[in-house]
N, C-alpha and C positions, 0 to 999 in steps of 0.2 A: 268501468269508469265512464260516466256519461257527462257531457257538457251541455248545459242549458243556457241559451242566450238570454240576456236581460235587455229590456227596452228602457233606456234612461229617461224617456218621457213619461213612462207609466210606473216605473219602479219607485216606490216611496222614498228611497234613498238616492234617487238619480241626481238631484241637484247637489246634495252633499258630496256625492262621489265626484262629480265634475269639479266642484270647488276645491276639494282637498287633494285631487289628483292633478288638476291642470292650473288652477289659479294660485293655490297656496299648498303645495305638496307637503304633507305633515305626517309624521309618525309619532307614536308615544309609547311609553312603557310603564309597567306597574309591577311592583314586587310585593308579594305577600308571604305568609307562613302557613303552610298546610299541615294539618294534624294527620299523620299517617299511621298512628299507633295500631288501630284495629286492622288495617290492611296488612301491615308488616307481620303481625302475629298470625293472621289467617293464612298468609302466603307461606310462612315458615311451616305451619302445620300441614299445609297441602303439598309441601315440597316443591314449590314454584318460586321463580325468581321475581324480585321486585321491579327491576328495570323494565322488562317487557310489560308488566302490569301497569307501570307508570305510562309507558308509551301508548298502550291500548286505552287506558282511561282518558288521557288527555285527548287522544284522537276521537274517541267516542263522543265526548262532549263538545268538541269543536264541530264535529259533523252535525250536531243538532241545530246549528244556526247557519243559515245560508250565507250570512255576511262574512263568516270566517273562510268560506270556500270560494270567494270571488276571484276570478282570474281573467286574463285576456287571451283569447285564442284566435289567431289570424285576424287581429284587429277588432274582434268582437268581444265586448264585455259580457261575462256570464258567470256561471258557477258550476263546479263539479258536484256530483252526488255524494262523493266521499273524498276525504283526504287520505294520503298515505304518509306514515311517519318516516322521515329521513333523519338518521341519527349517526353518531360517531362511534366507531369501534377503535378503542385505544390499543396501541401495540407497546407492550412492556420492553421489548428488545431495543427499539430506537426512539421511544417516547414520541411517536407520531400517531396520527389517527387516520382512519379511512371512513368514508361515508358508506352507509348501508341503508337498506329500506326493507320493510316487511309489509306486505299488503294487508290492509285492515279488513276485518270481518266482524260481524256482530257477536260471534262466539269467542270468548276470551281463551278458552282451552285450545281451540284451533289456532288462534293467533300465537299463543305461547309456543305451540309446537313448531309453527313456521319460523318464529324467531330463533328457536334453538337450532333448527335445520340450517338457517342462514349462517348462524355462527359456526356451525360445524363445517359447512362448505366454503365459506368466504372469510371467516374471522381472522385468518392468518395472512390474507392478501394485503400487501402494502400498496401505497399510492392513493390518489384522491378518492377513487372509487374501488370499494372492495368487491363489487359485483361488476367486473369490467366488460362482461359480454353485452350489457345493455345500459343505456343512461337511466337516471332516475325517472320515474313516470312524471307526466306533466302535473299531476295533482299532489306531488310530494312537497311537504312543508318541513321546516327544521324544528326538531325537538330533541333535546339532549340533556346532559347534566355535567356539572363540574364537581366531582366527588372529593376534591382535595382541599377545597377552601369553603369557608362559611361566609357567604356574602349577604349584604343588606340590600343590594340592588345590582342588576345586571341588565344591560341594554345593547342591542345591535341596531344601528340605523345606517343602512348602506343600500339605498335604492338604485344608485348609479343610473338614474334616468330611465330605468326599466320599469315596465308596468307589472310590478310584483306586489301582490296584496295579501298573501297568506301571512298568518301570524308566525312568530318564532317563540318557542317556549324553552326555558332553561331551568333546571333544578339544581340544587346545591346538596352538599352532604347533610346527613341527618344530625340532629343534636337533641339532647334530652333536656326537658324542663318540666318540673312538677310531676314526674312520673309519666310524661307523655313524650312520644317521639315526633319531632317536628321537622319539616323540610321546607327551606326557602324555595320559592317558586317565582320566576319572573316571566312576564309576557310582553312582547313587543309587537305592536300592531300598526297598521296603516289607518290613519284617520278617515280616509276616503270610504272605508268599508265598515268600520266599527267605532263605537263610542264606549263610554264607561258602562252604560247599561249592558252591553253585550259582554263586557268583561265580567261584570258582577254575576250575570246569569250563568256564565260558564263556570266561574269559581264556586258558586253555590252548589251547582250540580256535581262538580268534581268532588267537593268536600263531602257531600252526601254519600257518594260511592266510596270514598276513603273511610267513612264512618260505618258503612254497612256492606262489607265485602261479601256477606252471605247472599246478597242479591245478584252478584255477577260471577263469583268465583266457582 
């Protein structure tokens, strides 16, 4: 995990960052429907789980754009080389959840194995953090799902005057339409770092991988 400082005077987005973080702090969200038919079928054949694939694919494509990885470290605006997915582990016994994270890597198979190992070691731990021996890494962003309901929109806006600029991503339960398996997907972002163009670039790349799992599975 490496942090690279940004110079707001030379960064092309420097003025926009200042305006939307200091003058008019603004967040926004967008909900879409992703087609996950091909990926679900390929994962079933490979004997792998969908949720870690979802975590990995979302993280992979967020990592492709610097703007999604912007943060403030010791008062310095900059960006991390990668993001780490921070997600919820649900507990059936008391209907609570705990936060977990799995380090991202370019190889999906290795990530899938680390995810399963985390579940084995920490999945039954209750409390806010399932991995209590260490806090989440500084490059952790929120990505999760609500598998019980089918939403048309979901948004979280709670900056609490903190310099937090990572996106939040939430998925919904699958539904079938016209022989396809669809999944609602919502992204909440800070306007200081991203615009609609960044959203569209991310969503297009994510859908391509959902349609062609043979390229990464």
